[in-house]
N, CA, C and O atoms as a DFTB+ gen file, in Angstrom:
296 C
 N C O
     1  1     189.952     180.283      72.876
     2  2     189.662     178.693      73.953
     3  2     189.626     179.112      75.153
     4  3     190.302     180.059      75.557
     5  1     188.801     178.422      75.871
     6  2     188.753     178.074      77.334
     7  2     189.363     176.988      77.692
     8  3     189.047     175.900      77.212
     9  1     190.330     177.132      78.593
    10  2     191.095     175.846      79.653
    11  2     189.985     175.429      80.139
    12  3     188.929     176.027      80.348
    13  1     190.414     173.941      80.370
    14  2     189.702     173.580      80.626
    15  2     190.449     172.438      81.622
    16  3     190.614     171.263      81.293
    17  1     190.800     172.938      82.707
    18  2     191.888     171.462      83.796
    19  2     191.163     171.165      85.153
    20  3     189.985     171.469      85.340
    21  1     191.572     170.847      85.635
    22  2     191.210     169.834      87.404
    23  2     189.747     170.234      87.777
    24  3     188.758     169.510      87.887
    25  1     189.910     171.941      87.984
    26  2     188.615     172.187      88.702
    27  2     187.785     172.019      88.001
    28  3     186.865     171.366      88.493
    29  1     187.578     172.506      86.387
    30  2     186.684     171.941      85.816
    31  2     185.982     170.502      85.416
    32  3     184.789     170.561      85.116
    33  1     186.532     169.409      85.394
    34  2     186.885     168.298      85.513
    35  2     185.907     167.777      86.954
    36  3     184.804     167.234      87.029
    37  1     186.662     168.123      87.752
    38  2     186.287     167.832      89.052
    39  2     184.390     168.354      89.165
    40  3     183.343     167.722      89.305
    41  1     184.737     169.767      89.018
    42  2     182.931     170.146      88.464
    43  2     181.866     169.413      87.441
    44  3     180.647     169.532      87.564
    45  1     182.243     168.957      86.837
    46  2     181.775     168.116      85.622
    47  2     181.618     166.933      86.639
    48  3     180.671     167.086      87.411
    49  1     182.344     165.792      86.802
    50  2     182.173     164.868      88.204
    51  2     181.270     165.040      89.016
    52  3     180.696     163.989      89.300
    53  1     180.817     166.106      89.619
    54  2     180.006     166.051      90.805
    55  2     178.972     166.332      90.252
    56  3     177.983     165.747      90.693
    57  1     178.735     167.410      88.974
    58  2     177.467     167.363      87.752
    59  2     176.821     166.367      87.712
    60  3     175.727     166.087      88.203
    61  1     177.798     165.589      86.864
    62  2     177.226     163.803      86.894
    63  2     177.076     163.298      87.705
    64  3     175.944     162.868      87.485
    65  1     177.469     162.777      89.039
    66  2     177.018     162.091      89.784
    67  2     175.642     162.864      90.672
    68  3     174.729     162.195      91.156
    69  1     175.706     164.156      90.747
    70  2     174.184     164.928      91.073
    71  2     173.052     164.469      90.372
    72  3     171.908     164.318      90.800
    73  1     173.560     164.239      89.104
    74  2     172.525     164.005      88.193
    75  2     171.422     162.614      88.505
    76  3     170.208     162.429      88.592
    77  1     172.743     161.781      88.607
    78  2     172.831     160.168      88.926
    79  2     171.772     160.156      89.854
    80  3     170.562     160.154      89.627
    81  1     172.448     160.146      91.060
    82  2     171.345     160.305      92.634
    83  2     170.295     160.532      92.209
    84  3     169.536     159.578      92.376
    85  1     169.540     161.958      91.369
    86  2     168.424     162.371      91.867
    87  2     167.667     161.761      90.802
    88  3     166.440     161.857      90.807
    89  1     168.593     160.822      89.417
    90  2     167.715     160.100      88.755
    91  2     167.318     159.016      89.208
    92  3     166.243     158.473      88.957
    93  1     168.117     158.662      89.863
    94  2     167.382     156.946      90.783
    95  2     167.014     157.547      91.578
    96  3     165.866     157.565      91.136
    97  1     166.898     158.520      93.061
    98  2     166.049     158.765      93.486
    99  2     164.739     158.966      93.048
   100  3     163.823     159.073      93.864
   101  1     164.525     159.040      91.639
   102  2     163.370     159.397      91.094
   103  2     162.124     157.726      90.795
   104  3     160.933     157.444      90.665
   105  1     163.462     157.103      90.828
   106  2     162.527     155.351      90.325
   107  2     162.251     154.978      91.854
   108  3     162.849     154.990      92.930
   109  1     160.601     154.532      91.167
   110  2     159.837     153.821      92.487
   111  2     160.838     152.470      93.035
   112  3     161.833     151.999      92.484
   113  1     160.396     152.195      93.888
   114  2     161.219     151.083      94.838
   115  2     160.528     149.949      93.970
   116  3     161.364     149.103      93.653
   117  1     159.646     149.757      93.637
   118  2     159.189     148.238      92.615
   119  2     159.401     148.286      91.355
   120  3     158.823     147.568      90.539
   121  1     160.584     149.473      90.983
   122  2     160.672     149.488      89.524
   123  2     162.311     148.929      88.829
   124  3     162.840     148.941      87.717
   125  1     162.667     148.486      90.163
   126  2     164.596     148.633      90.535
   127  2     164.799     146.830      89.711
   128  3     165.834     146.343      89.256
   129  1     163.250     146.141      89.782
   130  2     163.267     145.014      88.949
   131  2     163.476     144.531      87.428
   132  3     163.721     143.526      86.762
   133  1     163.180     146.099      87.302
   134  2     162.580     146.125      85.660
   135  2     164.108     145.496      85.239
   136  3     165.153     145.538      85.888
   137  1     163.785     144.785      83.657
   138  2     164.424     144.566      82.917
   139  2     164.175     144.927      81.516
   140  3     163.082     144.554      81.088
   141  1     165.026     145.642      80.606
   142  2     164.174     146.465      79.715
   143  2     164.036     145.007      78.710
   144  3     162.851     144.818      78.436
   145  1     165.244     143.624      77.924
   146  2     164.960     143.293      77.190
   147  2     165.298     141.894      78.457
   148  3     165.404     141.946      79.683
   149  1     165.386     140.780      77.525
   150  2     166.127     139.519      78.309
   151  2     167.099     139.610      77.965
   152  3     167.468     140.315      77.026
   153  1     167.897     138.768      78.791
   154  2     169.555     139.076      79.198
   155  2     170.269     140.335      79.595
   156  3     171.414     140.250      80.040
   157  1     169.596     141.649      79.450
   158  2     170.170     142.959      79.578
   159  2     170.099     142.882      81.325
   160  3     169.590     141.926      81.911
   161  1     170.580     143.824      81.879
   162  2     170.454     144.325      83.050
   163  2     169.550     144.613      83.979
   164  3     168.780     145.487      83.580
   165  1     169.253     144.115      85.405
   166  2     167.716     145.151      85.636
   167  2     168.390     146.724      86.280
   168  3     169.531     146.860      86.722
   169  1     167.548     147.581      86.201
   170  2     167.591     148.773      87.130
   171  2     168.666     148.740      88.534
   172  3     169.614     149.495      88.751
   173  1     168.322     147.961      89.112
   174  2     168.716     147.598      90.267
   175  2     170.752     147.131      90.231
   176  3     171.714     147.542      90.880
   177  1     170.607     146.242      89.260
   178  2     171.934     146.298      88.678
   179  2     172.612     146.607      88.049
   180  3     173.822     146.382      88.054
   181  1     171.896     147.300      87.231
   182  2     173.023     148.954      86.379
   183  2     172.948     149.945      87.396
   184  3     173.304     151.012      86.895
   185  1     172.662     150.078      88.541
   186  2     172.221     151.039      89.799
   187  2     174.117     150.651      90.408
   188  3     175.105     151.364      90.235
   189  1     174.038     149.417      91.052
   190  2     174.750     148.818      91.418
   191  2     176.395     148.908      90.720
   192  3     177.449     149.173      91.299
   193  1     176.164     148.601      89.363
   194  2     177.708     148.462      88.463
   195  2     178.064     150.346      88.288
   196  3     179.200     150.744      88.028
   197  1     176.950     151.237      88.475
   198  2     177.355     152.327      88.661
   199  2     178.120     152.798      89.751
   200  3     179.113     153.524      89.789
   201  1     177.378     152.170      90.737
   202  2     178.369     153.087      91.492
   203  2     179.670     152.124      92.725
   204  3     180.381     152.516      93.651
   205  1     179.395     150.566      91.981
   206  2     180.666     150.113      91.915
   207  2     181.850     150.120      91.187
   208  3     182.930     149.717      91.619
   209  1     181.602     150.671      89.854
   210  2     183.099     151.340      88.918
   211  2     183.636     152.213      89.510
   212  3     184.863     152.189      89.414
   213  1     183.129     153.166      90.226
   214  2     183.521     154.123      90.663
   215  2     185.206     154.291      91.449
   216  3     186.194     155.010      91.298
   217  1     184.747     153.047      92.413
   218  2     186.022     152.611      93.048
   219  2     187.134     151.810      92.648
   220  3     188.165     151.735      93.317
   221  1     186.846     150.892      91.001
   222  2     187.669     150.519      90.497
   223  2     189.050     150.849      90.624
   224  3     189.910     150.125      91.126
   225  1     189.213     151.989      90.136
   226  2     190.694     152.552      90.040
   227  2     191.102     152.548      91.341
   228  3     192.321     152.674      91.456
   229  1     190.497     152.446      92.349
   230  2     191.434     152.113      93.783
   231  2     191.796     150.689      93.638
   232  3     192.986     150.498      93.389
   233  1     191.141     149.784      93.723
   234  2     191.218     148.666      93.725
   235  2     192.452     148.122      92.452
   236  3     193.240     147.209      92.697
   237  1     192.436     148.640      91.515
   238  2     193.545     148.284      90.634
   239  2     194.959     148.522      90.709
   240  3     195.871     147.696      90.714
   241  1     195.034     150.511      90.802
   242  2     195.863     150.928      91.253
   243  2     196.525     150.837      92.841
   244  3     197.643     150.442      93.171
   245  1     195.661     151.237      93.497
   246  2     196.020     150.731      95.012
   247  2     196.466     149.805      95.830
   248  3     197.559     149.540      96.329
   249  1     195.384     149.357      95.870
   250  2     195.536     148.180      96.783
   251  2     196.344     146.922      95.583
   252  3     197.572     146.848      95.622
   253  1     195.807     146.293      94.895
   254  2     196.437     145.286      93.764
   255  2     197.666     146.227      93.134
   256  3     198.505     145.424      93.542
   257  1     198.358     147.091      92.585
   258  2     199.154     147.889      92.291
   259  2     199.128     146.824      91.224
   260  3     199.945     145.905      91.169
   261  1     198.146     147.010      90.393
   262  2     198.246     145.830      88.878
   263  2     198.500     147.145      87.860
   264  3     198.038     148.281      87.756
   265  1     199.555     146.286      87.139
   266  2     200.367     146.694      85.879
   267  2     198.764     146.759      84.410
   268  3     198.366     147.591      83.594
   269  1     198.363     145.349      84.832
   270  2     197.629     145.168      83.453
   271  2     195.670     144.629      84.284
   272  3     195.375     145.068      85.396
   273  1     195.009     144.025      83.766
   274  2     193.850     143.766      84.393
   275  2     193.470     142.266      83.535
   276  3     192.402     141.666      83.655
   277  1     194.134     142.023      83.030
   278  2     194.208     140.567      82.045
   279  2     194.201     139.327      83.388
   280  3     195.151     138.786      83.954
   281  1     192.918     139.194      83.557
   282  2     192.617     138.066      84.541
   283  2     192.071     138.761      86.196
   284  3     192.126     138.261      87.320
   285  1     191.595     139.999      85.753
   286  2     190.937     140.678      86.864
   287  2     189.381     139.744      87.266
   288  3     188.935     138.807      86.605
   289  1     188.976     140.141      88.112
   290  2     188.251     139.191      88.548
   291  2     187.111     140.372      88.785
   292  3     186.751     140.851      89.860
   293  1     186.682     140.673      87.524
   294  2     185.315     141.893      87.835
   295  2     184.317     140.567      88.356
   296  3     183.161     140.773      88.728
């Protein structure tokens, strides 16, 4: 069995991030408002969610030092 450590995990995150960036760059500007179904997020909202969630842990752990996210203002 191959060991999977911190370096491999970091490489995996970089690969996913790179693929996500390439995918978003391939979307034409006029399609960011597209909504697949009523009540679902637009392409722009999904993109904003993906970029914002990457810093969520910093706010919870570093900035606010929370022990629970009960009542957290998402």
